[in-house]
Structure formats: structure tokens, C-alpha cells
C-alpha positions in Angstrom: 4.0 -9.5 -197.3 2.4 -12.0 -194.5 -1.2 -11.5 -193.7 -2.0 -10.7 -190.2 -4.8 -13.3 -189.4 -5.6 -11.7 -186.1 -7.3 -8.7 -187.4 -10.3 -8.3 -189.7 -9.1 -7.3 -193.2 -11.0 -3.9 -194.4 -11.6 -3.5 -198.1 -8.7 -2.6 -200.5 -11.0 0.2 -201.9 -12.8 2.5 -199.5 -14.7 5.9 -199.7 -15.3 8.7 -197.6 -18.6 8.4 -195.7 -19.0 12.2 -196.4 -19.9 11.4 -200.1 -23.3 10.0 -198.7 -24.2 13.1 -196.6 -27.1 15.0 -198.1 -26.2 18.2 -199.3 -27.1 21.0 -197.0 -29.6 23.5 -198.5 -28.6 27.1 -198.6 -30.9 28.8 -196.1 -30.4 32.7 -195.6 -29.2 33.9 -192.2 -32.4 35.8 -191.6 -35.6 34.5 -192.9 -38.5 36.7 -194.2 -40.1 36.9 -190.5 -36.8 38.4 -189.1 -36.0 35.4 -187.4 -32.5 33.6 -187.5 -32.2 29.9 -188.1 -32.4 29.2 -184.3 -35.3 31.4 -183.7 -33.4 34.5 -182.4 -33.7 38.1 -183.4 -30.6 39.4 -185.0 -29.6 41.6 -181.7 -30.5 38.4 -179.2 -27.8 36.5 -177.5 -28.0 33.0 -176.5 -29.2 32.2 -173.0 -25.8 31.7 -171.0 -25.1 29.4 -168.0 -21.9 30.3 -166.0 -20.6 28.4 -163.0 -17.3 29.1 -161.2 -15.5 26.6 -159.1 -16.0 23.5 -161.2 -12.4 22.0 -161.0 -11.5 21.1 -157.4 -7.8 20.7 -158.4 -7.2 24.1 -159.8 -6.7 27.4 -158.2 -9.7 29.0 -159.8 -12.1 27.5 -162.5 -15.2 28.3 -164.5 -17.6 26.7 -167.1 -19.8 28.7 -169.5 -22.5 27.2 -171.8 -24.3 29.2 -174.5 -26.5 26.5 -176.0 -24.2 24.3 -177.8 -20.7 26.3 -177.2 -19.3 24.8 -174.2 -16.0 26.3 -172.6 -14.4 25.0 -169.5 -11.4 27.1 -168.1 -8.8 26.3 -165.1 -6.2 28.7 -163.5 -3.1 27.5 -161.6 -0.7 29.7 -159.8 0.7 32.5 -159.2 3.8 30.2 -158.9 7.7 31.1 -159.2 8.7 32.1 -162.7 11.5 29.7 -163.9 14.9 30.9 -163.5 15.8 30.8 -167.3 13.1 33.5 -167.9 13.8 37.1 -167.9 13.7 39.1 -164.5 10.6 41.2 -164.3 9.1 42.9 -161.4 5.6 42.6 -163.0 3.8 39.2 -163.2 3.2 37.1 -166.2 -0.1 35.4 -167.6 0.2 32.6 -169.9 -2.8 31.2 -171.6 -3.2 27.6 -173.3 -6.2 27.4 -175.7 -7.4 24.0 -176.8 -10.1 22.3 -178.6 -11.3 19.2 -177.5 -11.0 16.4 -180.3 -14.7 16.2 -180.2 -15.7 19.5 -180.1 -15.7 20.4 -183.9 -17.5 19.1 -186.6 -14.4 17.4 -188.0 -12.3 15.5 -185.4 -9.2 17.8 -184.0 -5.7 16.7 -183.3 -4.5 16.1 -179.8 -1.3 18.2 -180.8 -1.8 22.0 -180.3 -1.9 23.7 -183.7 -1.2 27.2 -184.9 -4.8 28.3 -184.9 -5.1 27.3 -181.2 -1.9 29.1 -180.2 -3.2 32.1 -181.9 -6.3 31.9 -179.9 -4.6 31.3 -176.8 -2.6 34.7 -177.7 -5.7 36.4 -178.1 -7.2 35.3 -174.7 -4.2 36.3 -173.2 -4.0 39.7 -174.7 -7.6 40.3 -173.7 -7.0 39.3 -169.9 -3.6 41.2 -169.4 -4.9 44.9 -169.2 -7.6 43.8 -166.6 -5.4 41.7 -164.1 -3.1 43.3 -161.6 0.2 41.8 -162.5 2.1 44.3 -160.4 0.6 42.7 -157.4 2.2 39.5 -158.2 5.8 40.1 -159.0 8.2 37.6 -160.4 5.3 35.3 -160.5 3.3 33.4 -163.3 -0.2 32.6 -163.8 -0.9 29.9 -166.0 -4.6 29.7 -167.6 -5.8 26.6 -169.5 -8.8 26.8 -171.7 -10.6 24.0 -173.2 -13.6 24.1 -175.9 -15.8 21.0 -175.1 -18.2 21.9 -177.8 -17.8 24.7 -180.6 -21.0 26.1 -181.8 -19.6 29.6 -182.8 -18.3 32.5 -180.7 -15.9 30.2 -178.9 -13.2 33.0 -178.6 -15.7 35.3 -176.9 -17.0 32.6 -174.7 -13.2 31.5 -173.8 -12.4 35.1 -173.0 -15.4 35.4 -170.5 -14.7 32.0 -168.7 -11.0 32.9 -168.3 -11.7 36.1 -166.8 -14.3 34.5 -164.3 -12.0 31.7 -163.8 -9.0 34.3 -162.8 -11.4 36.2 -160.5 -12.4 32.8 -158.9 -8.8 32.1 -158.2 -8.5 35.1 -156.0 -6.3 37.2 -158.4 -6.7 40.8 -158.0 -8.3 42.4 -161.2 -9.2 46.0 -162.3 -12.6 44.7 -163.9 -14.2 41.6 -165.5 -13.4 40.7 -169.0 -16.3 39.9 -171.0 -16.2 38.9 -174.9 -18.7 39.2 -177.4 -18.9 38.6 -181.1 -20.6 40.2 -184.0 -21.2 38.8 -187.3 -21.9 41.2 -190.3 -22.8 39.6 -193.9 -23.8 42.4 -196.1 -26.5 44.2 -194.5 -27.3 41.6 -191.9 -25.7 42.3 -188.4 -26.1 39.3 -186.1 -25.0 39.2 -182.6 -23.5 36.1 -180.8 -23.4 34.0 -184.1 -23.3 30.3 -184.4 -20.9 28.4 -186.2 -23.0 28.3 -189.2 -23.4 32.1 -189.1 -19.9 32.8 -188.1 -18.6 31.4 -191.4 -21.2 31.9 -193.9 -20.2 34.2 -196.6 -16.6 34.8 -195.3 -15.0 33.6 -198.5 -17.0 35.9 -200.6 -15.2 39.0 -202.4 -18.3 41.4 -201.6 -17.6 43.8 -198.9 -19.0 43.8 -195.5 -18.2 40.2 -194.9 -16.7 40.3 -191.4 -16.6 38.7 -187.9 -15.7 41.0 -185.0 -14.7 39.7 -181.4 -13.9 42.2 -178.6 -13.0 42.0 -175.1 -14.7 44.4 -173.1 -14.3 46.0 -169.1 -17.8 46.6 -168.6 -17.2 48.7 -165.4 -14.5 50.9 -166.6 -16.2 51.0 -170.2 -12.9 50.2 -172.1 -12.1 47.5 -174.7 -9.0 45.3 -173.6 -9.0 43.1 -176.9 -10.4 43.4 -180.5 -10.1 40.7 -183.5 -11.7 41.0 -186.8 -11.9 38.4 -189.6 -12.8 39.7 -193.1 -13.6 42.9 -194.6 -15.4 45.8 -193.1 -15.7 49.5 -193.7 -14.6 51.9 -191.1 -18.1 53.1 -190.1 -19.5 49.4 -190.0 -16.2 48.3 -187.9 -17.2 51.2 -185.3 -20.8 50.1 -185.3 -19.7 46.4 -184.8 -17.5 47.2 -181.9 -20.4 49.3 -180.4 -22.6 46.4 -180.6 -20.0 44.2 -178.9 -19.9 46.5 -176.1 -23.7 46.6 -175.7 -24.0 42.8 -175.8 -21.1 42.7 -173.1 -22.9 44.8 -171.1 -26.1 42.7 -171.2 -24.1 39.6 -170.2 -22.6 41.5 -167.0 -25.5 40.6 -164.5 -25.0 36.9 -165.4 -21.1 37.1 -164.6 -21.8 39.3 -161.6 -24.4 36.9 -159.9 -22.1 33.7 -160.7 -19.1 35.5 -158.8 -21.5 36.4 -156.1 -22.5 32.6 -155.5 -19.0 31.5 -155.7 -17.9 34.0 -152.9 -20.8 33.1 -150.8 -19.6 29.3 -151.1 -16.0 30.2 -149.8 -17.3 32.4 -147.1 -16.7 30.4 -143.7 -19.8 29.8 -141.5 -20.2 32.6 -138.9 -18.5 31.8 -135.4 -20.6 32.1 -132.2 -20.2 35.5 -130.3 -17.9 35.1 -127.2 -20.6 36.7 -125.1 -23.2 33.8 -126.0 -20.5 31.2 -125.7 -19.6 32.3 -122.2 -23.6 32.2 -121.4 -23.9 28.8 -122.8 -20.8 27.4 -121.0 -21.3 25.6 -117.8 -20.2 27.7 -114.7 
């Protein structure tokens, strides 16, 4: 076989660079002082930055950042449903979830895989009860969620970001959907876990190792979506769900202020009074 002289020939035998990475020390989720690895208490959520209207080409959009977890969402529509679809007087909501190729510890593929399709379906199921789909008959709303950086609780952040983006698009909703995740590892219960905390101990066969994510409608005090990974007893599942509801209620003021600021930007400037205009005009 001829040799390509225009390219630098690599070595015939190569090894993965991961072999030279230092072994990670097994650090407990909660230290002796009662703090987590990032300095938070078990029931403390990460500081949240949220902004609506960040994508100018979209009908509605939002960006959420919880330290190293960063999610961007864009909403397009409502638009007419293709004729090949079945007739329905109620509108349709479709969600596409995608990890950026550089968002995770290992590089993700550009092609949507089964895990991303499942996450997109979970976001869609959490949003549908909150959107007034009967107000947009024979129409479709497309929601595109992109995770720019994943450091745990990506599904909860995607639910919150998608909900704010739909509200920013001017689509009527019963209430905002806020996502929250609780991680339970034995007796340790962690609110808003990071990536290390989210998957720590999930492969163990001991009971009470699970991660629970819930989509909550805070004003209506209802749960629109629930996802659990791992094993939990019935009482522990109820407690984890209640903690998700409490965490969502604590995030509600941030979402409220974000939407209020976005509405103020869309509000047109006040027009001068007709009476004052007549007084200012020359006679």
C-alpha cells in the first residue's frame, strides 16, 4: 500500500492518555464537618443565573447556569402541523434534547442517541401539563434544549430552562415548571447534586441508592413529571419527592424575576398623551 507522504505518520502502537491520569481518591459525599465537596450543605442548592430572550432568531429562548451546569433552550412556533400527522384539535409539543459534543467528561457524538431521545421525552412530558395546548389547535411548538456543560442535574435544569423559554415565547401556560433533583446515597440526601454526586454509588447493590428528578408547578403545587434512577423504599421516595417540591419553591423567585425583566424589555415605550401633544403642537 503506498505511503501518503503529505501527512505525518503516527506511531503504529498507541495507548490511551487516560492510562496516565492520576487515580481519583475516594472522597465521601459529605465530610465530617457536614459539607459537600463544593462546600455546600446537603440541602443547599447551587446559585442560579437565568436569562430569557438570549436567541434573537427564536420565538422564545432562555439560558440557565447553575455553576458548571449550563443549558440553552430555544422555542419555535406555534406552526402548522404537517398534513401527514393525524388530525387533532389540541396543539402538539415536541422537544429535542442534545448534549453538546464538549459538554461532558467524554466527547459526545453529534448524532442524537437513545439517552438524549429519552431525556427529550421526559422534558416534553413535564412541560405538556403546564402548556395550554388547547389554545393552539392544529399547531406545533418545537422546543430545542442544548446542554453546553454538564455538571449534574442537567435534566432538572433543562426542564426549568424550557419552561421559561416557552413562557418567553408568549405561549399561554397554567404555571411555570421548575425542575429539581435529589440524590440519596444511603443515609445521605443531597439536593441539586453535581455530576460526581449524581452517579456516586448507583451501581452498588445496597438499598437507598437513587436519583430523583421532579418537574413541579409551584403556584398550583402539582407535580408534572417524575423520573427516578436507582432503588428507594416507598417512604424514602415520598421524602425525596417532597424535597424536590421544596427545592423548586425556593427557585421560584429567581424564575419570577427573570420573566418580569423579560416582559419589561418587550413592553413598548409609553406614547405621549393626546392632550399634551395638542398643547405642544404649534397653533
